C-alpha positions, 0 to 999 in steps of 0.5 A: 067827715061829709055823710052823704058819701058813705054807704050804709045800707051794702056791707063791705068786707076786704082790705080797704086803702085810702090815698092819703096823699093830695091829688092835684089838678095836672099841670099841662106840658106849658106850665111845666117848663115855664115853671122850669125856665123861671127857675133856670132864669135866676141868676146863679142857677144852672141846671133844675134836677130831680129824681122821679119814681115809684117806689118798690115798697111803702111800708103796705100802703099803696106804692105811686109814682112820685116827685122828689125834692127839686134841686137847683145846681148852683154856679160856682163862680156866681156864689164864690165857691172854692172847690172844697166847697162844691165837694162839700155841697156834692157830700152834702146835699141832693140825694141821687144827684151825680157828683158834678157841681154844688147841688142843693136842695131848698135847704140848701140856701141857708144857714142859720145865724145862731147855731146854738140856740135850742128848737124850742128857743128858735133854732128852726125858725125862719129868724134864725135863717140866713139866705146867703151863700158866702155873701151872695144872697139865695133869697132870689133862688128860693122865692123861684122854687115856690113855682115848682109843685111836684104833684102838678107835674107828675103826668108830664113827668112819667109821660115825657121822662119814664119812672126810676129817672133822674132827670137834670134841666138846663136852658139846652134841654133834659138830661135822663138817668136810670135812678137806683133807689131803694 
């Protein structure tokens, strides 16, 4: 820690809360829309969504507004998804999204090649991941999601969509619903 920022000659009393989250330079609305549009441009992606809210309780830490993980709604025809596949995505994937399709976070874009490996022998290593669904590559989606920087989009998201919101973006616009969270 750099000492030039410490106050050494005056008493400081009280509970000091240090911010543990990184602070990001906030993106402009144009940068936000460019990120959304680049994800929506990927074949097989029909929508992009996320939840955003200020938690009601944070184990004694400050309750600060934030954006949850981004998810994409996969086009069932593009990925050859059966009705059962779509139901499995609805049951297993993105927290808080409506049961209106195959929503996947970045963790839903791959499967493990060898599920018999242990943690120490590489089960969770990138080399053991197959980025495809029903033989269709999900690597373009994985690459497109790299433009998403939730921390940099907080100001734009809060100003435009409010707090406690589930936001779904399509090429036609945004759908915003109240987000019920714990």
